[in-house]
C-alpha positions as CSV (number, residue, x, y, z in Angstrom):
1,M,49.3,7.9,52.2
2,A,45.7,8.9,51.5
3,A,43.1,8.0,54.0
4,T,40.6,5.3,53.2
5,N,36.9,6.0,53.3
6,H,36.5,3.9,56.4
7,E,39.2,6.1,58.1
8,R,37.5,9.3,57.0
9,V,34.2,8.1,58.5
10,G,36.0,7.1,61.7
11,S,37.6,10.6,62.0
12,A,34.2,12.2,61.3
13,L,32.6,10.1,64.1
14,A,35.4,11.2,66.5
15,L,34.6,14.9,65.6
16,L,30.9,14.2,66.0
17,S,31.5,12.9,69.5
18,A,33.6,15.9,70.4
19,G,30.9,18.3,69.1
20,L,27.8,16.5,70.4
21,A,29.1,15.8,73.9
22,P,28.8,19.3,75.3
23,F,25.4,19.9,73.7
24,V,23.9,16.5,74.8
25,E,25.3,17.0,78.3
26,R,23.9,20.5,78.7
27,E,20.5,19.6,77.5
28,C,20.3,16.3,79.4
29,V,21.5,17.9,82.7
30,A,18.8,20.5,82.4
31,K,16.2,17.8,82.0
32,Y,17.5,14.9,84.1
33,G,20.0,16.4,86.4
34,A,23.6,15.3,87.1
35,E,22.8,11.6,86.8
36,W,21.6,11.9,83.2
37,V,24.1,9.3,82.0
38,D,22.6,6.7,84.3
39,T,19.1,7.7,83.4
40,L,19.7,7.3,79.6
41,A,22.3,4.5,79.7
42,D,19.7,1.7,79.7
43,N,22.6,-0.4,80.9
44,E,21.5,-3.9,81.8
45,T,25.0,-5.4,81.2
46,G,26.7,-3.4,83.8
47,M,29.2,-2.0,81.3
48,K,30.6,1.5,81.9
49,V,29.1,4.0,79.5
50,S,31.2,7.0,78.2
51,K,29.3,10.2,77.8
52,K,31.7,11.1,75.0
53,D,31.0,7.9,72.9
54,A,29.3,8.5,69.6
55,Q,27.1,5.5,70.0
56,F,25.9,6.5,73.4
57,L,25.4,10.1,72.4
58,L,23.4,9.3,69.3
59,K,21.3,6.7,71.2
60,A,20.7,9.1,74.0
61,M,19.5,11.7,71.5
62,W,17.2,9.2,69.8
63,D,15.8,7.9,73.1
64,A,15.3,11.3,74.7
65,W,14.1,13.1,71.6
66,N,10.6,14.0,72.8
67,D,11.7,14.8,76.3
68,V,14.9,16.8,75.6
69,F,15.8,17.5,72.0
70,R,12.5,18.0,70.2
71,A,12.3,21.6,71.4
72,K,15.9,22.4,70.4
73,L,16.3,20.6,67.1
74,S,14.3,20.0,63.9
75,Q,12.7,16.8,62.6
76,T,15.5,16.8,60.0
77,D,18.0,16.7,62.8
78,R,16.3,13.6,64.2
79,T,16.7,12.0,60.8
80,Y,20.4,12.9,60.9
81,V,20.7,11.2,64.3
82,I,19.2,7.9,63.1
83,E,21.3,8.0,59.9
84,L,24.4,8.6,61.9
85,R,23.6,5.7,64.2
86,N,23.4,3.4,61.2
87,I,26.7,4.9,59.8
88,R,28.4,4.4,63.2
89,N,27.2,0.8,63.3
90,R,28.5,0.1,59.8
91,W,31.8,1.7,60.7
92,A,32.1,-0.3,63.9
93,H,31.5,-3.6,62.1
94,Q,34.2,-2.8,59.5
95,E,31.8,-2.5,56.6
96,T,33.2,-0.7,53.5
97,F,32.2,2.7,52.5
98,S,32.0,3.8,48.8
99,T,33.1,7.3,48.1
100,D,29.4,8.3,47.9
101,D,28.7,6.7,51.2
102,A,31.7,8.4,52.9
103,Y,30.7,11.8,51.5
104,R,27.1,11.3,52.7
105,A,28.4,10.3,56.2
106,L,30.6,13.4,56.3
107,D,27.9,15.7,55.0
108,T,25.3,14.4,57.6
109,T,27.9,14.7,60.3
110,H,28.6,18.3,59.2
111,R,25.0,19.2,59.1
112,L,24.2,17.9,62.6
113,L,27.3,19.6,64.1
114,L,26.2,22.9,62.6
115,D,22.8,22.5,64.1
116,V,24.1,21.8,67.6
117,S,26.5,24.8,67.3
118,A,29.7,22.7,67.2
119,A,31.4,25.1,64.8
120,D,35.0,24.0,65.2
121,Q,34.2,20.3,64.6
122,A,31.9,21.3,61.7
123,V,34.7,23.2,60.0
124,E,37.0,20.2,60.3
125,V,34.4,17.9,58.8
126,D,33.8,20.3,56.0
127,R,37.5,20.3,55.3
128,M,37.3,16.5,55.1
129,K,34.4,16.7,52.7
130,Q,36.3,19.0,50.4
131,E,39.4,16.8,50.5
132,L,37.2,13.8,49.6
133,L,35.7,15.6,46.7
134,R,39.2,16.7,45.4
135,T,40.3,13.0,45.6
136,R,37.2,11.9,43.8
137,F,37.6,14.4,41.0
138,S,41.3,13.6,40.6
139,E,40.4,9.9,40.3
140,Q,37.7,10.7,37.7
141,T,40.3,12.8,35.7
142,R,42.8,9.9,35.8
143,Q,40.2,7.5,34.6
144,R,39.2,9.8,31.7
145,E,42.8,10.2,30.8
146,R,43.4,6.4,30.8
147,K,40.3,6.0,28.5
148,R,41.7,8.6,26.2
149,W,45.1,6.9,26.0
150,A,43.4,3.6,25.4
151,K,41.4,5.1,22.5
152,D,44.6,6.7,21.1
153,G,46.4,3.3,21.4
154,F,43.5,1.6,19.6
155,S,43.8,4.1,16.7
156,Y,47.5,3.6,16.5
157,N,47.2,-0.2,16.6
158,G,44.7,0.0,13.8
159,L,47.1,2.1,11.8
160,V,50.0,-0.4,12.4
161,V,47.8,-3.3,11.3
162,A,46.6,-1.5,8.2
163,W,50.1,-0.3,7.2
164,P,50.8,-3.1,4.7
165,A,47.5,-2.5,3.0
166,I,48.2,1.2,2.8
167,L,51.6,0.5,1.2
168,R,50.0,-1.9,-1.3
169,I,47.3,0.6,-2.3
170,S,49.9,3.3,-2.7
171,A,52.0,1.1,-4.9
172,E,49.1,0.2,-7.0
173,Q,48.2,3.8,-7.6
174,S,51.7,4.9,-8.4
175,G,52.5,1.7,-10.5
176,Q,55.6,0.9,-8.3
177,A,56.4,-2.5,-6.9
178,V,56.5,-2.5,-3.1
179,Q,58.5,-5.1,-1.1
180,L,56.4,-6.3,1.8
181,S,57.5,-8.5,4.6
182,L,57.7,-12.3,4.2
183,E,54.3,-12.5,5.9
184,G,52.6,-10.1,3.6
């Protein structure tokens, strides 16, 4: 069974977590030391934070941008971070994703993974993007085919409805009598 767009985005977020975690940890340990998670957690609720969670990683990148990531990543990457935070929140709250939204989520994920040198995860997300495009193009082809069949059907129906008139005109031109149905 084909994956839904929501499932595709969820898979991309899992790959994002796997690709971002080593990068974020390396950079944050260099700046904050071994207790970097506690420093960036901003955890007033006392809940345990996972340093492999996409939400935490993206929030940590956003919050520590100037101190940690600004020197390593571009302003465009910062834009990717905030966009992915919004995507992750939409995904977590079970919002629907159109094909365009899902493609954009996959593309943004792919771009950020490339920029943090998470090549393995980037390749997998790129594969997902290509699969989504193939699915989209197949659906567009099916829709065009259905429209063509509907148009052909309309033409045929017009011919069937016009057939008695065609017989009558033919008969008038040839001078022959034509037996029509009881209705005609």
